[in-house]
N, C-alpha and C positions, 0 to 999 in steps of 0.2 A: 448471488452479487448483482448489484445494480451499476450499471454502466451509463452515464450520460455524457452527451457532447453539447458544448456550448459555443455558439458563433461558427460552427462548421458541421458539414454532414459527416456522421459518425459511420464509418465503412465497415463492412463485415471483417476485412482484413484487421483493421485496427481493433475491432472488437474481439476477434479470435486471439490476438498478440496479448490483449490485456487479460482476457480469461486465462491464457497460459502462463502469464508470468506471475499474476496475483494468485492464481491457483496453486502455485507451490507453496504458498503461505499456509495452507491447510495441512500440510504434512508436517508442520513443525511441532505439533502437540496433539495428544490424544483428544483433549477437549477442543471442540470444534470452534473456529473462528465464525461468529455469526456477525449478520447486518454488516456485511461489506458493502461498502460504497465508493465507487470511483468516478471522479468528474474530470473531463478533458475539456481544455479551453485553449482557444488560440487568440492572442492580444495582437490585434493588427496595429502596428506602429510605423509610422512613416519613417521616422529617423533611425530606428534600430531593427527594422524588418519584423517579421512575425515573431512572436514569443510564444511557445507550446507551454502550457501549465496543467500539471496534474495533480489533483489533490484526492487522497484517500483516506478512508477511516475504516476501522475493524472493531469488532467487539470481542474480547477474549476474557473469560472468566469475569464477566461482569464489569469490566473496564474498557473505556474506548481509547483506541490509539489511532493518532492522526499523522499523515505525512504530507508533505507538498513539496513539488519541485518545479523549476522552470529551466527549458533548454530551447535551443534553437530547432531541435528536431523532436517530434512527437516520442518516436521509440526511445531516444535517449532520455527524455523526461520520465517516460513510463519505467525505464530500468532503474533510474535514481531514485525515484519514488518507491518502487519495490524494495530495493536495498535498504532505503530508510526505515521502511514500516517493518521489515524483516528483523532489522537490528533491534527495534523497539520491542517487539514481542520476545525476540530471542532473550534479551536482557531481562525482561519481566519474568519469563519462564525459569530463567537461572536464578533470579532473586527468590522466586516462589520455591524453587526446588531446595534451595540453600537453607531457608526458613524452616521448611518441611523436615529436611534432615537434621537440622539443628534441634528442634523440638523434641525428636525421638531419641536423641542422644547419639546419633550418627555423626560422623566426621564429614 
């Protein structure tokens, strides 16, 4: 997993939190998630305050899945991004399993 920070210093606690949250995506399937990248960014805006942005991508079964989220707090943005990426991979896995079951005559 590659974790990068833009416009702020990436601390060990945030890096640990990202590893913990995105690490649970590896348990979704027996086929491994490869080439996982997480980019953390803080947009400094005078009117609206700081906006934290998280963008993540992962490769599963030869296809790339991407998610991005914005929030006022970094932990909140990370949680929302993990949920979105998890939902995409889980839906893809369900589609793959249903096609596989239909091909072999199973219901």
